[in-house]
Structure formats: C-alpha cells, structure tokens
C-alpha positions as CSV (number, residue, x, y, z in Angstrom):
1,M,-92.7,-67.2,142.5
2,K,-94.4,-63.8,142.8
3,Y,-96.9,-63.3,145.6
4,N,-99.8,-61.6,143.8
5,Q,-103.4,-62.2,142.8
6,S,-102.4,-64.0,139.6
7,T,-100.3,-66.5,141.6
8,L,-103.2,-67.1,144.0
9,N,-105.6,-67.6,141.1
10,R,-103.2,-70.2,139.6
11,L,-102.9,-72.1,142.9
12,E,-106.7,-72.1,143.2
13,K,-107.0,-73.4,139.6
14,I,-104.7,-76.4,140.5
15,L,-107.0,-77.3,143.4
16,E,-110.1,-76.9,141.2
17,E,-108.6,-79.2,138.5
18,A,-107.9,-81.7,141.2
19,G,-111.5,-81.7,142.2
20,Y,-111.4,-79.5,145.3
21,V,-113.7,-76.6,146.0
22,V,-111.8,-73.6,147.5
23,R,-113.9,-71.4,149.8
24,Y,-113.1,-68.3,151.8
25,E,-114.9,-68.1,155.1
26,R,-114.4,-66.5,158.5
27,G,-114.0,-68.5,161.6
28,S,-111.5,-69.5,164.2
29,F,-108.8,-71.2,162.0
30,K,-105.7,-72.1,163.9
31,S,-103.7,-72.6,160.8
32,G,-105.5,-70.5,158.3
33,Y,-107.3,-73.4,156.6
34,C,-109.6,-76.4,157.2
35,I,-109.9,-79.5,155.0
36,L,-113.1,-81.4,154.6
37,E,-111.7,-84.6,153.1
38,E,-115.0,-86.3,152.4
39,K,-116.2,-83.5,150.2
40,K,-112.9,-82.3,148.8
41,V,-113.4,-78.7,150.2
42,V,-110.6,-76.4,151.3
43,V,-111.7,-73.6,153.5
44,L,-109.3,-70.7,154.0
45,N,-109.6,-67.8,156.4
46,K,-111.0,-64.9,154.3
47,F,-109.2,-62.4,156.5
48,L,-105.7,-63.6,155.4
49,N,-103.9,-61.2,153.0
50,T,-102.8,-62.4,149.6
51,D,-99.4,-63.5,150.8
52,G,-101.0,-65.4,153.6
53,K,-103.4,-67.2,151.3
54,I,-100.6,-68.2,148.9
55,N,-98.4,-69.4,151.8
56,T,-101.3,-71.4,153.2
57,L,-102.0,-73.1,149.9
58,I,-98.3,-73.9,149.4
59,D,-98.2,-75.5,152.8
60,L,-101.4,-77.3,152.3
61,M,-100.9,-78.7,148.8
62,P,-98.6,-81.7,149.7
63,A,-101.3,-83.0,152.0
64,L,-104.0,-83.0,149.3
65,Q,-104.6,-85.7,146.7
66,V,-103.7,-84.2,143.4
67,T,-103.6,-86.3,140.3
68,Y,-100.8,-84.7,138.2
69,E,-102.0,-86.1,134.9
70,L,-105.4,-84.4,135.3
71,L,-103.9,-81.0,135.5
72,T,-103.4,-78.6,132.5
73,I,-99.9,-78.1,131.4
74,D,-99.7,-74.6,133.0
75,S,-101.1,-76.1,136.3
76,Q,-98.6,-79.0,136.1
77,K,-95.7,-76.5,135.9
78,M,-97.0,-74.5,138.8
79,Y,-97.7,-77.7,140.8
80,V,-94.1,-78.8,140.3
81,E,-92.8,-75.4,141.4
82,V,-95.0,-75.5,144.5
83,M,-93.8,-79.0,145.4
84,Q,-90.2,-78.0,144.9
85,K,-90.7,-74.9,147.0
86,H,-92.2,-77.0,149.8
87,E,-89.4,-79.5,149.8
88,A,-86.7,-76.8,150.1
C-alpha cells in the first residue's frame, strides 16, 4: 500500500460508504483521532501529515462498524487489504 493522497482518499471513501463523516479539526488529540459513536463522525487531527492520517485510519478501522456488503467493489478490496495489514 502506497502512502499518498490517493490512498488517503480511498480510506476516507470506505468510511463515507459505511456511513461515517470524516472531519479534520485541530485540538488536543492524544491518538490523532476522536470517534463520536452516536453520530458516526471520525475527527482526525488536521496537523497530521498524509502518512500519519493513513496510519491513523488503518489503526482506527477495525474499531468501526463497517458493513462490508455496502461497500463498492474497490472499497471492499481496500478494506480487506487494511484489515489484513492490521492483523499482521
């Protein structure tokens, strides 16, 4: 997996298809993100570089409720890759 803007966009698309809103805000984030479960909002620290944003989303994805069947085929492939990367 390449760490570039295209990869970040694909990860954001997975979350959007799963019903989450991805926002970039500033604040005192200890881990680079905040999850608002009731509203399905993921807030990432906007000061993270692209690599940091991608790593944060990869770390975060297993904790989110993602319905695999609702994802597009491209998103399903990326989701499987992310989950395999997380397990390794």
